[in-house]
N, C-alpha and C positions, 0 to 999 in steps of 0.2 A: 504494500500500500504506500509506504514511504517512497519507494522508487518511482511509482506512478506520479506521485505528487511532485517529486523533483523533476521528472520528465516534463510535466505540464508547465511548471514554472520556468524551466530552461527553454521550452518552446516559446513561451510568451516573451522571454528575454531575447530570443533569436529574432522574433518579429520586430521587437522594439529596435534592436540593433540594425536590422535591415532598413528601417525607416531613418535611423540616424545616419546610416551609410549614405543615403541619398543627400541628406543635409550636409554631411561632412565633405562630400565631394565638391560642393559649392564653396565651402570654407577652407579647403586645403588641408583638412585633417584626415585624409583618406586612409593613410597607412595605419594610424592609431586605431581607427575604427575597424579596419580589417583584422588587426591583431586581436581586438576584443571579440570579434565575430568568431575567430578560430578558437579562442578560449571557450566560448559558449558551445561550439560544436564538439569540442573535446569533452566537455562536461556531459553533454547529451550522450555521446558514444560510451563514455565510462558508465553512466547510469544504465544504459541499455545492456552493456556487458555484465554488470553486476546482477541485474535482474535475470538475465539469461543463465548465468552460472548458478544463481540461487534456485532458479526453476529446475535446472538439470540435476542439482544436488538433491533437492527434495523429492524429485520424481524417481530418483534411484532407490529411495528407501520406502 
């Protein structure tokens, strides 16, 4: 349940960062926003991996 919550919050942050990316391109802060976007993507991938490993672990027993 906690992993799903983290995934939803990370997805909302990803959408917010995409909107900021459009604004940052106009202001010249493009690379900083891209870095933040990759951090959020990494967090989503890590959450999905933890959820998958936990699912496989509990399914084995």
